[in-house]
Structure formats: structure tokens, C-alpha cells
C-alpha angles and dihedrals in degrees: 000000000000120000136185121259089243091063090051087052091054091055092046089060094038092051091052090050092052092051084054103242109123134093124201114219126200110268122258105269096182092125093049118081117249122265111247104184136249094272089066091060098055099083093063100026103042097143093050091047092050090051092048095047110102093012125132088258094051092048098038089111126009138165116260109259138127091273095054107033115084100174127097109254094167095120095296126154143200127199122207125174091340097313116112116204120197129206116202143154135221109193107309094341120097122208137201118201118192146117111315133205090286093047093251122126107258135173125227134175115244107258102184146007122228123203135329113239151062083358136007118211131194136208133204136200106249094173129012106291095358116109126191127196113233116233095217107076132170120264101223094196099048094030096228142109117257139169117250092215099040096168097047129090106208115179121193090262090064117094089222092057110116091257093051130103095266092059097048107129092207096061107020106038119007099079093066094043096053147049119249095354123180121189098203099189116185108208093191091066098019089234138127132230097180121181135195136183093210135356114234126035100292132180094277093053087073104020099040133240110330109208095099091042089057090053090051092048093048093050098028085237091279103103098038119111121234094011129203093035123218113280094014132098128235092280096046098259127126092230133040121195113215129178088225091057108053093161094069092058094043094050092047091054091042092061088081102016096066142074103247149135119246123240095195141036103262147342113351113227108264108265094041108135110252096240091052090060107031148024108228116222114245128225098282139151114286094024103054138014116249091264092053098259116143118269108158123028103289100159105234107277098088089050095045092052088063094055134100086226091066091045090053093054099257112158133202091256092056087073105019132051102237095213103042093029087222125133121261096247136350133269114343091346093090091056095041090061084083108007101068140090088271095050125186122280090215089065107035094168092070112109112247108232145124108267102159093073136094089247087069107030099027094215136106110283113264092010122128090257090055092059114107092223093056092067103024105032109038114202125228126185120234131178088025099286109023113107115206127187124228106242098202089094094215134177112245111263112189087168089067089051088057093046102040110009092246111146126248133205095242096062092040083080102018096049095145093054091052134204098296090058090045092050091051090050092049092050091048095049098036105030094170103097093204091110094046097063122140109293135207088235094083092053094046092047091053094045092048087058090054099260104152093182088085093061092107089051089053089054090051091052091047091054096043130098093254119127115293095247090056093049091046090050091051089054093050091047091050095059100089092047100039123126128189086265092056091048090054092046093057097038089106089063087070086075096044115135090235113083091208091058092047094050093049092045087059093065094053088063089075085085093058126092108274094249092049092047093051094047092050096046102042094082091054093061088084096035116150092249127063095218090060094045091052093047089054092046092053092054092046090058092086097033115128096236126150097171141349140184113295093245092058093041090056091047091050092049091050094046091048089050090054089050089052089054091052092048090050093046093051100038089121091064116094086215091060091052088053089054091048090053090052091051090051091052090050090053092042094242098141097174092054089047090054090050093052096045091048091051089050094055091042087060096037116020088187092064093113094174091061093047090052092051092051090052093048094047092049091048093047089053090054094250095130096160090055090047092052093045090051091049090051090052091048094050091046090064095030104038115188096009104160095215093053092044090051089051090050090055089057096053 
């Protein structure tokens, strides 16, 4: 099947990455002003600095010293699942002693401090330049050590062990705890040379690099040549926050407060559109419940996008002080700023009514049940002790609990009474069924169980006026069931205003006839957002194309180049190696596929899909002994896995 030279070029780079033999350098930032540090901002922004000092952003990452460390390192210990960790000090140096990557008890100096409350976590340098977050943090409210995953037994051979790839500070955490962070992973040596302008979330993490802003402030902008400069606002910053543009603020906050995959190596310059820097996770099993409520730790943005608040133009700063990270008001006060008989002129669509009254919440005034968040922002605990609120601001739906198993706020407290009781109470107290309309949850729940009969319903959801993240999730869920007819039905979603919808509509086109798919996807190769361009490029990899108009060929080459950059930037992710193996199979480069899949299982021995592909490739090549040996290795670290056992029965 003929392919364009640009697709061959993608595999040339991808193959080298899988080898591994490629190092990702920090991008050339010559056109971006220099970072100058938070201390430089204080003179003119003293009040903001005072508010920020001591905040979660300020203390997101600090050096270990007596002023920052809250835990007891005076020869204390904690035992979890038979492993005893010790916390000691020698002079000013703190040490953690626990099971290392080889399972042996090893001692490391503490290299960094993470956070301030309700827990404080620590990381150590297990190899030169590689930092791992330790799974036994300090509970700052109970003043004791605890294990984040108390119910799990995670030996050193498990990828989710604290020394594994999913706990590497460099690639899973640091970007959102720092200012101007670059991962700089060298696949050839499997090492990091990470850099940062400032640890902690400083002024420039949200406002952009400040060198040009200092010039503007010194000269009041009047005597500067060529001002404003390209890519900068009137005051010399890369981002300007305006009350008339809520989306800029929301997307800037979302860069860290979301569950997403990165499209580049490190911190995007503030002002970079979200979908140029990340792929936002959809509502999918394991992350969300079928109705969109939070399940795993998804960090707010995906929830907020589902809300009427977001649709009405509410921004993060309407509820939270952006410098102190504290709420505007306590208790119900923050909600009553808009949801009251007086209302808020900034949001005239809000219904004027008395909400802070028993006639609405049916609980004793000032009780926990009378709190707005108790019913409309359910709380779930992550990292053992850290309660997070769902930001979709939903009305309790016990009927969806009955239909799908999704939780509801009523039975969070009234667990013994159960969802049928709760539903009866809701119907009695709120007889108007307007808020109990049919919900996408029932369709998602069925599809997640493999019921392809709901495919037409997924199309209907994708083409509805529901929030973009819901429609995008319907498109992603549709993929395994899609027919050419479904692909044609959702082709209009490729032009949707929401980049998340467009990028997920791309994947559905796999079900279309090749010529239809190519014609529909070609325009998206130069889409305004990188996430969409890359989605289109991925699908074009297997397209039967011999030639195309020069404009599209240039767009394809550019989109493929961007995809190369993402693959290079995330070469330290087992998931990326799995993708590289898939690319190699598509291009019939079996040796490169083996290399990528082997690198994936080296990083993550629980990556069963990669093990299975290695076994199949070896068997297809007639190397049965190698296939059996690989399968034995896979079952040794994944005993009883049904997919591997089924594969064993075939050999």
C-alpha cells in the first residue's frame, strides 16, 4: 500500500525512539521573553505576593529544610504490607529508607518536598537526575505517616510501585509543581536532565515570562521600540486576563487542574491554548462514572466543563482567589453570591430564589446536609486523605444510581436507606420531573459494558447540544461499534467549534471507507489546534494514499512533524512505547515493533498488551521457543492474567 514520504519519516523517528536512541532537547525559546523569578515581581505587586506566600501554589515544591518539612524524621518508621520504611536525619540531611527498585532496602536523602496540607509528600533521587515520589507521606492533620494506597500490595516489580514509571517526579508531577519546567528525557541513555526556572508555582507560571514586562514597567511602555512586540500583550506578557474572555483564564488553570496527556516536553508558555498543549481525558471507565461524576482523580477541569456554571461564563476566579487559592467566602456564602434572591448582575441568567433555606435543602440550617456542596459538589478522597469536590455542580439523581450504579449525593449520607428511598424522597419534594430527564449515563453505562445496540444513541449524543466533553466522550465510546453509516452521520462533528469534539470525531472515521475517511480528514491536518492535527495525522498513517495536492501534503508533513515531537517528548511513557509498537506494525516493521513493545514492558511489566504483541510477533516469525519464553516471563509478573493464559493455550 503506497504511503507518503512524510509517513516514512515519522516512522524513522519513531523507530529510533523505540530503540532507544533519541534525546529530546528543550525547545528554542529565543522568541519568548526570559523568566526573571517571583522575587522580581514583589516590588510592584506586594499585595499579590503577600496573598500568594504560603499558598498551595507557593509550596507546591520546596527544598527540604527545617522551614518546609513538617514530618517527623527523628528515627521514625512506618510498616505497610510487610515493608518497614524509616525516616531519619543526619545533621541537616533527611533520609528515607525503604524498598528500592530491586526490592532491597535502600537509603536515600530527601531531594524535594511536595505540598503542605492535608498531606506532605517527599521525593528522592533513585538514579542521577531521576526523582521518584515516595508513597508514604505525612498526614499534616493527624501528624502521622500513612500509605497513600493502603489497600494495595505493590512489590518493586509492579509499575505502580513508588520506584516505577508512574511515580517518576520528572514526567508525572514536576510540570505542575514548578515554573518553566522541562523534562529533557534522553531515550538513548534512559536518563533525565530536567530543568526549571523556579520550583513552586510562581508568578510567571500563570502570567508568563516577565523580562519584557519589566522593560515595559521601567519605561512605562512609551520609549520602547516596536511595542507591543509580536506574541506579547500591551504589558509585555504572553497572556492577558480579561473579564470579557473567561476562556483564557479557565484554560490556563486547566493546564494543571485536569487529567490529560501532554503534547510537548514541558511547561507550555502561559497563554498557549489548552488543546495545543494537552489531550484532555474523556469521560471513560475508571476515570468517571457513567453520568460524568468523578471516580478517579481527574483534577476538576473535566468536571467543570460539564457544568451549567461553565456554560454561563463562570471562571475559576469567580469562586477562588487566584493568589491565595482560597475560596471567596466560607460555607454557603460562596454560592449565595449568585444563588440568592438578590442574584449577581454579572450572571443575569441565574434564577432569583431563596436556596439557603430548609424549603430547598430539607436539612437543619447550618448542618452538613444544608451545605450547598453536600448535595451539588460531592466530595471524594484521593491520596488517602485529600478530599476533592466534583465541579460539575449537578443535581442529585438517585434514579441514575438505580439505572447505572453511579453514586448520588443523597446516599452518600443516607447509605442505609439506599437509592430507591432517595428517589422516592426526591420525587416527593421536587415533583417537577424537569431535572429527571433522560440522561446520557444510561447509554454510556450500556456501551461501557460492550452493548453495541446503543451505537445510534451515542451518535445522537454526539450531535446534541450537550457539553463538548460529553459529546467527545460519546464519539470515543462509539469507535468500537461504528459502521460506515455512523462515520457519515458524525462527519459534521469534524467541524465542531470544540477542539475536543473534533479530535474525537476523527477516530470514528476509521469505520468509513478509506476514500471517505481521507477526504473528511484532510482539512483537519491544518486545524487551528495541535490536538486535532495530531489526531488526523495518526489516522492518516494507514491511509492508502499515493499522492495528494501540495497544500495537503505540506499540512500532513507538518502535522506528522508535530506528532514526532510528542512521541519524542513522551518517550519515557510506557504508553508511548505501546503506540510506537503499533506504528511499527502498521508500517510492517516487525523488528522495530518488537523493540518498542519490549521497551514498554521494561518500563511497565504489567503492560499485558505489549507482552501479547511480542509473543504473537515471535510466533508469527516461527520463533516458537522465544514466544514461549516471553510468555513465561509475562505470566511470571502477571500471574493468572486471562489474556495471557488464553494466549498460552494457543501456543
